[in-house]
C-alpha positions as CSV (number, residue, x, y, z in Angstrom):
1,M,0.0,0.0,0.0
2,A,2.8,2.4,0.9
3,R,4.6,1.6,-2.4
4,R,1.5,2.3,-4.4
5,G,1.0,5.6,-2.6
6,R,4.5,6.7,-3.3
7,S,4.3,5.7,-6.9
8,R,1.1,7.7,-7.3
9,S,2.7,10.8,-5.7
10,R,5.7,10.5,-8.0
11,A,3.5,10.2,-11.1
12,A,1.6,13.3,-10.1
13,A,4.6,15.4,-9.1
14,T,5.4,18.7,-10.8
15,R,8.3,18.4,-13.2
16,C,11.0,21.0,-12.6
17,S,14.7,21.2,-12.6
18,R,16.8,21.8,-9.5
19,E,20.4,22.1,-8.5
20,V,21.7,18.9,-7.0
21,D,24.8,19.0,-4.8
22,T,26.6,15.7,-4.0
23,D,27.8,15.3,-0.5
24,P,31.6,14.8,-0.5
25,A,31.3,12.1,2.1
26,G,29.3,10.0,-0.3
27,E,26.0,10.7,1.5
28,D,22.7,11.3,-0.2
29,P,22.6,14.5,-2.3
30,T,21.1,17.8,-1.1
31,V,18.5,19.6,-3.2
32,V,18.7,23.4,-3.0
33,I,15.0,24.5,-3.2
34,A,15.8,28.1,-2.5
35,P,18.5,30.2,-0.9
36,G,18.4,29.5,2.8
37,L,16.0,26.6,2.5
38,V,17.9,23.4,2.1
39,T,16.4,20.0,2.6
40,H,18.1,16.6,2.5
41,V,16.5,14.0,0.4
42,R,17.4,10.5,-0.8
43,L,18.5,9.8,-4.4
44,S,15.5,7.3,-4.5
45,D,13.2,10.3,-4.3
46,F,14.2,11.2,-7.9
47,R,13.8,9.5,-11.2
48,P,14.9,10.6,-14.6
49,V,12.2,12.3,-16.8
50,V,12.6,12.7,-20.5
51,S,12.3,16.5,-21.2
52,G,13.2,16.6,-24.8
53,T,16.0,15.7,-27.3
54,H,19.4,17.1,-28.1
55,R,21.0,16.1,-31.4
56,G,18.7,13.2,-31.7
57,K,19.4,11.9,-28.1
58,P,16.9,12.0,-25.3
59,V,17.7,14.5,-22.5
60,S,16.4,13.8,-19.0
61,R,16.2,15.8,-15.8
62,L,15.3,14.9,-12.3
63,E,11.8,14.9,-11.0
64,R,11.0,15.3,-7.3
65,S,8.4,13.0,-5.9
66,N,7.3,15.5,-3.2
67,E,6.8,19.2,-3.8
68,V,6.3,19.9,-0.1
69,A,9.6,18.9,1.3
70,D,10.0,22.0,3.5
71,S,6.4,22.1,4.7
72,T,7.6,21.6,8.2
73,T,10.0,24.5,8.1
74,S,9.1,27.0,10.8
75,A,7.6,30.2,9.5
76,R,9.0,32.0,12.5
77,L,10.8,35.3,12.0
78,L,14.4,35.1,11.0
79,P,15.8,38.6,11.3
80,A,19.0,37.7,9.5
81,N,16.9,36.8,6.4
82,L,15.1,40.1,6.3
83,S,15.8,41.8,2.9
84,H,15.8,45.2,4.6
85,I,17.0,45.2,8.2
86,S,18.6,47.9,10.1
87,N,21.9,47.3,11.8
88,G,21.0,49.0,15.1
89,T,21.7,47.5,18.4
90,M,18.7,46.5,20.4
91,P,18.2,48.6,23.6
92,A,17.9,47.1,27.1
93,E,14.2,47.7,26.9
94,A,12.2,47.3,23.7
95,L,9.6,49.7,22.6
96,G,6.0,49.6,23.8
97,A,2.9,50.1,21.6
98,V,-0.2,52.3,21.8
99,V,-2.9,51.1,19.4
100,V,-5.3,53.7,18.1
101,G,-8.4,52.2,16.6
102,L,-9.4,48.7,17.8
103,G,-11.2,47.2,14.8
104,R,-10.1,44.6,12.3
105,A,-6.6,46.2,11.7
106,G,-5.7,47.2,15.3
107,L,-7.2,44.3,17.3
108,G,-7.3,41.7,14.6
109,L,-3.9,42.1,13.0
110,H,-1.4,44.5,14.7
111,I,-1.8,43.2,18.3
112,P,-1.7,39.5,17.5
113,V,1.3,39.9,15.2
114,L,3.2,42.0,17.7
115,E,2.6,39.4,20.4
116,K,3.8,36.7,18.0
117,I,7.0,38.7,17.5
118,R,7.5,39.0,21.2
119,H,6.8,35.3,21.8
120,D,8.9,33.9,19.0
121,N,11.9,36.3,19.3
122,A,12.0,37.0,23.0
123,A,15.7,37.6,23.1
124,V,15.9,40.1,20.2
125,S,12.3,41.4,19.9
126,P,12.3,45.2,19.3
127,F,8.7,45.1,20.6
128,G,8.1,45.0,24.4
129,A,4.4,45.1,25.2
130,V,1.2,46.9,24.4
131,V,1.0,49.7,26.9
132,G,-2.0,51.8,25.7
133,L,-5.3,51.4,23.9
134,V,-7.3,54.2,22.3
135,D,-10.7,54.0,20.7
136,A,-13.6,56.4,20.4
137,A,-16.0,53.5,21.5
138,E,-15.5,52.3,25.0
139,A,-16.9,48.9,24.0
140,G,-14.0,48.5,21.6
141,I,-11.5,49.2,24.5
142,R,-13.2,46.6,26.7
143,R,-13.1,44.0,24.0
144,A,-9.3,44.7,23.4
145,V,-8.5,44.6,27.2
146,H,-10.4,41.3,27.4
147,R,-8.4,39.8,24.6
148,L,-5.1,41.0,25.9
149,E,-5.9,39.5,29.3
150,Y,-7.2,36.1,28.2
151,D,-5.2,35.5,25.0
152,F,-1.9,37.1,25.8
153,G,-1.7,37.1,29.7
154,Y,-1.8,40.9,30.2
155,D,-2.6,42.5,33.6
156,P,-5.4,45.0,32.7
157,R,-4.2,47.3,35.5
158,R,-1.0,47.9,33.6
159,L,-2.8,49.1,30.4
160,S,-3.6,52.7,29.8
161,C,-6.9,53.2,28.1
162,A,-8.6,56.4,26.7
163,T,-11.1,57.5,24.1
164,S,-8.5,59.9,22.6
165,L,-4.7,60.3,22.5
166,A,-5.0,63.6,24.4
167,D,-6.6,61.8,27.4
168,L,-4.0,59.0,27.4
169,T,-1.8,59.0,30.6
170,G,0.9,56.8,32.1
171,V,2.7,56.2,28.8
172,D,6.3,57.4,28.0
173,P,6.2,58.8,24.4
174,D,10.0,58.4,24.1
175,Q,9.7,54.6,24.5
176,T,6.5,54.0,22.6
177,V,5.3,53.5,19.0
178,V,1.8,54.6,18.1
179,H,-0.2,52.4,15.7
180,I,-2.8,54.4,13.8
181,C,-5.4,51.9,12.7
182,T,-8.4,54.2,12.1
183,P,-10.1,54.7,8.7
184,A,-8.0,56.4,6.1
185,H,-9.8,59.7,6.3
186,D,-8.9,60.0,10.0
187,H,-5.2,59.4,9.6
188,A,-4.0,63.0,9.2
189,S,-5.9,64.1,12.3
190,A,-4.8,61.1,14.3
191,L,-1.1,61.7,13.3
192,R,-1.5,65.4,14.4
193,A,-3.0,64.3,17.7
194,A,-0.1,61.7,18.3
195,T,2.6,64.3,17.7
196,E,0.8,66.9,19.9
197,A,0.8,64.2,22.7
198,G,4.6,63.9,22.3
199,F,4.9,60.7,20.3
200,R,7.6,60.7,17.5
201,R,7.5,57.0,16.3
202,I,4.3,56.4,14.4
203,I,2.9,53.5,12.2
204,V,0.0,54.2,9.9
205,E,-2.3,51.6,8.4
206,K,-2.7,51.5,4.6
207,P,-3.8,53.5,2.7
208,C,-1.9,56.2,4.5
209,A,-4.5,58.8,3.7
210,A,-7.7,59.4,1.7
211,N,-6.0,61.6,-0.9
212,T,-2.7,63.3,-1.7
213,A,-3.6,66.5,0.0
214,E,-3.9,64.7,3.3
215,V,-0.6,62.9,2.7
216,D,1.0,66.3,2.1
217,E,-0.5,67.5,5.4
218,M,1.0,64.5,7.2
219,R,4.4,65.2,5.7
220,R,4.2,68.8,6.9
221,T,3.3,67.5,10.4
222,A,6.3,65.0,10.3
223,D,8.7,67.7,9.1
224,R,7.5,70.2,11.8
225,T,7.8,67.8,14.7
226,G,10.6,65.5,13.6
227,A,8.4,62.4,13.8
228,S,9.4,59.2,12.0
229,I,6.4,57.8,10.1
230,A,6.1,54.3,8.6
231,V,3.1,53.0,6.6
232,I,2.1,49.4,6.7
233,N,3.0,47.7,3.4
234,P,3.6,44.0,4.2
235,Y,4.0,42.9,0.6
236,L,7.3,44.9,0.4
237,Y,8.5,42.3,2.9
238,S,7.3,39.2,1.1
239,R,10.1,36.8,0.4
240,S,8.5,36.0,-2.9
241,V,8.3,39.6,-3.9
242,A,12.0,40.0,-2.8
243,S,12.9,37.0,-5.0
244,C,11.1,38.7,-7.9
245,K,13.0,41.9,-7.3
246,D,16.3,40.0,-7.1
247,R,15.5,38.4,-10.5
248,I,14.8,41.8,-12.1
249,R,18.2,43.0,-10.9
250,E,19.9,39.8,-12.2
251,L,18.3,40.2,-15.7
252,G,19.1,44.0,-15.7
253,R,15.7,45.0,-17.1
254,L,12.1,45.5,-16.1
255,P,9.4,43.0,-17.0
256,H,7.3,44.2,-19.9
257,Y,4.2,42.9,-18.2
258,L,3.2,42.7,-14.6
259,E,-0.1,41.2,-13.3
260,F,-1.2,41.1,-9.7
261,E,-4.6,39.6,-8.8
262,M,-5.9,39.6,-5.2
263,S,-9.4,38.2,-4.8
264,K,-11.4,37.2,-1.7
265,P,-15.0,36.8,-0.5
266,R,-15.4,40.0,1.5
267,I,-19.1,39.9,1.3
268,T,-20.3,39.6,5.0
269,P,-18.4,42.6,6.4
270,T,-19.3,44.7,3.4
271,L,-23.0,44.0,3.6
272,A,-23.0,44.4,7.4
273,G,-21.3,47.8,7.0
274,R,-18.7,47.0,9.7
275,S,-16.1,48.6,7.4
276,R,-17.0,51.5,5.1
277,P,-14.2,52.1,2.6
278,E,-14.9,54.5,-0.3
279,S,-14.6,51.7,-2.9
280,V,-12.9,48.4,-3.7
281,M,-9.8,50.5,-4.5
282,D,-9.3,51.2,-0.8
283,V,-9.1,47.5,0.3
284,E,-6.5,45.4,-1.5
285,L,-5.4,47.6,-4.4
286,P,-3.2,49.8,-2.2
287,H,-1.1,46.7,-1.5
288,Q,-1.0,45.9,-5.2
289,I,-0.1,49.4,-6.3
290,A,2.7,49.6,-3.7
291,T,4.1,46.2,-4.8
292,A,4.1,47.2,-8.5
293,L,5.9,50.5,-7.7
294,H,8.4,48.7,-5.4
295,L,9.2,46.1,-8.0
296,T,9.7,48.4,-10.9
297,D,11.2,51.5,-9.1
298,A,9.4,53.4,-11.8
299,S,10.5,57.0,-12.3
300,Q,7.3,57.7,-14.1
301,Y,3.9,56.2,-13.8
302,R,0.6,56.8,-15.6
303,V,-2.9,55.4,-15.1
304,L,-4.0,53.9,-18.5
305,R,-7.3,52.5,-17.3
306,A,-9.4,52.1,-14.1
307,E,-12.7,50.5,-13.6
308,V,-14.9,49.4,-10.7
309,R,-18.0,47.3,-10.5
310,H,-20.7,47.0,-7.9
311,M,-21.0,44.1,-5.5
312,H,-24.1,42.0,-6.1
313,Y,-25.4,39.4,-3.6
314,R,-28.6,37.4,-3.0
315,E,-29.2,34.3,-0.8
316,M,-31.8,32.8,-3.3
317,D,-33.0,33.5,-6.8
318,T,-36.4,34.6,-5.4
319,E,-34.9,37.2,-3.1
320,P,-34.1,40.8,-4.2
321,C,-30.4,41.3,-5.1
322,Q,-28.4,43.5,-2.7
323,V,-26.1,46.0,-4.4
324,V,-23.2,47.7,-2.7
325,P,-21.8,50.4,-5.1
326,N,-18.2,50.3,-6.2
327,M,-17.3,47.3,-3.8
328,G,-17.3,44.4,-6.3
329,I,-14.4,44.3,-8.7
330,G,-11.6,46.9,-9.3
331,V,-9.1,47.0,-12.2
332,I,-6.2,49.4,-12.6
333,V,-3.9,49.4,-15.6
334,L,-0.6,51.3,-15.1
335,E,2.3,52.3,-17.3
336,L,5.4,52.1,-15.1
337,D,8.3,53.2,-17.3
338,Q,8.6,50.3,-19.8
339,C,6.3,48.0,-17.8
340,I,2.5,47.6,-18.2
341,A,1.0,46.6,-14.8
342,V,-2.5,45.1,-14.6
343,L,-3.9,45.1,-11.0
344,V,-7.2,43.2,-10.4
345,S,-9.1,42.9,-7.1
346,S,-12.4,41.2,-6.5
347,L,-14.2,41.3,-3.2
348,D,-17.1,39.1,-4.1
349,A,-15.0,36.2,-5.4
350,L,-15.8,32.6,-4.3
351,T,-12.2,31.8,-3.5
352,R,-9.1,33.6,-2.2
353,T,-6.4,34.3,-4.8
354,R,-3.1,36.2,-4.5
355,V,-1.0,35.7,-7.6
356,L,1.8,37.9,-9.0
357,K,3.1,37.3,-12.5
358,L,6.1,38.9,-14.3
359,R,6.8,38.5,-18.0
360,F,10.0,39.6,-19.6
361,P,10.8,40.3,-23.3
362,S,12.7,37.0,-23.5
363,T,11.1,33.6,-22.5
364,E,11.7,34.4,-18.8
365,H,8.7,34.8,-16.6
366,I,7.8,34.4,-12.9
367,E,4.7,33.4,-11.0
368,A,4.4,33.9,-7.3
369,F,1.5,32.5,-5.2
370,L,1.3,34.5,-2.0
371,P,-0.3,33.6,1.3
372,V,-4.1,34.0,1.2
373,T,-5.1,33.9,4.9
374,G,-3.8,35.0,8.3
375,D,-3.1,31.3,9.1
376,D,-1.1,30.6,5.9
377,H,2.4,32.0,6.0
378,T,3.9,30.2,2.9
379,S,4.3,31.4,-0.6
380,V,5.4,29.5,-3.8
381,I,7.5,31.1,-6.5
382,I,8.0,29.4,-9.9
383,E,10.5,30.7,-12.5
384,Y,10.2,29.7,-16.2
385,S,12.8,30.0,-18.9
386,G,13.2,28.4,-22.4
387,H,10.8,26.0,-24.0
388,N,10.1,22.3,-23.8
389,T,9.7,20.2,-27.0
390,D,5.9,20.7,-26.9
391,G,6.3,24.5,-27.0
392,S,5.4,25.0,-23.4
393,T,7.7,27.2,-21.2
394,E,10.0,25.1,-19.0
395,Q,10.1,25.5,-15.2
396,Q,13.6,26.3,-14.0
397,R,13.0,26.8,-10.3
398,V,10.2,26.1,-7.8
399,A,10.7,27.5,-4.3
400,K,8.3,27.2,-1.3
401,L,9.1,29.9,1.2
402,P,8.0,30.7,4.8
403,D,6.5,34.1,4.2
404,D,5.1,35.8,7.3
405,M,5.0,39.3,5.7
406,L,3.3,41.4,8.4
407,A,5.5,40.0,11.1
408,R,8.6,40.8,9.1
409,C,7.2,44.2,8.3
410,L,6.5,45.2,11.9
411,F,9.8,43.6,13.1
412,D,11.8,45.7,10.7
413,T,9.8,48.8,11.3
414,Y,10.4,48.7,15.1
415,S,14.1,47.9,14.4
416,R,14.4,51.0,12.2
417,F,12.7,53.1,14.9
418,I,15.3,51.9,17.5
419,A,18.2,52.5,15.1
420,G,16.9,55.8,13.9
421,S,17.1,54.5,10.3
422,P,14.8,55.7,7.4
423,Q,11.7,53.6,7.0
424,L,11.3,51.4,3.9
425,S,7.7,52.4,3.5
426,D,7.7,56.1,4.3
427,L,5.3,58.9,3.4
428,A,7.3,59.9,0.3
429,F,6.8,56.4,-1.2
430,N,3.2,56.2,-0.1
431,R,2.3,59.5,-1.6
432,K,2.9,57.8,-5.0
433,V,0.6,55.0,-3.9
434,V,-2.2,57.4,-2.9
435,D,-1.6,59.5,-6.1
436,V,-2.2,56.4,-8.2
437,M,-5.4,55.7,-6.2
438,D,-6.5,59.3,-6.6
439,K,-6.0,59.2,-10.4
440,A,-7.6,55.8,-10.7
441,K,-10.7,56.9,-8.7
442,T,-11.1,59.9,-11.0
443,F,-10.6,57.7,-14.1
444,A,-13.3,55.2,-12.8
445,R,-15.6,58.1,-12.0
446,I,-15.8,57.3,-8.3
447,R,-14.8,60.9,-7.7
448,R,-15.8,63.7,-10.0
């Protein structure tokens, strides 16, 4: 039975070429799946596969019987593997956090990820503890205190809580990072309130503002007070995105075509009105725009096309259809120097999809399948080059990578705050992101 199962898995395995290093001691070879991810396998796990002919003779390559060799690799943070990490020395006491806005982003994402950083990297964690909670609704504060107490072992008496930053007491601004997790149209005023309360290290959720005028106001506030501002852009810290950027550097040219699709069923919160973004362009597309700008480092960008569609939903055919304007599908087509970028986001899709594709003028192209849920911290990247005998593009590399993007993002952001280093995702970069959003919304007639 076991043999039959193994043979089936081998027959169904994806065919791809890999580097095979022979152990000098005569042991089994080692297959290099990706830099930093090396797994030992037996020679019996491979068998020759005919991939074509050369001068009339069959040419074979090795086929791996199991594509998930590194599925047990821990997805914990590895600071040494961060593509952008400051070289500062960690202080005796790490920085605390004040979270402003205790909804999906603040309570559902920032706090759990910060606690994961502290738990998994206790000796080197730049984050110390949550020291303050701010929300206009007292019910939101009670819910956050309850979660911190029962999920993460906090003593509620050590938490400072308030309905505004001006009323927050018992927190040292010099040892604290403020997380602004309110809606985008509140970010400029929240940043101003944080600086007036004496805080100088501030993290802002994406998109950093509702329009470019508010981004300019935030930049003036930062310049006047000397505050260091970072904007959450976890995809800039994806190992698959970093691998794509490395490949662009190796080839020495931009892809002529970039496609990034992010789809998910965001139907229930949209219909319930728990979150009220202006349109589909305010949900996932800021991530996609930032990723495209980061990969291409475009000196010039132009919106060629932008379109949104409404979200339609009904339980049964006999019921009236519920329509939420501008919250269904969003498409943006950009010209980024010599690259055309097509960004697609669907919020009423049946399945979750996060796929990034790069195509180069030659036969080179790359596909990256990024994590789709908060419990999934693994991405897969596939590189293609050349052609098989049947005309299809040949896989040259398949890498399965631990990819906890938000944890890497917050770890690096805190580290840069401690070292006094410039942030990777700063207001200057995010002004471009918001500018593209502004132009796309005008193009799609969301704004007149």
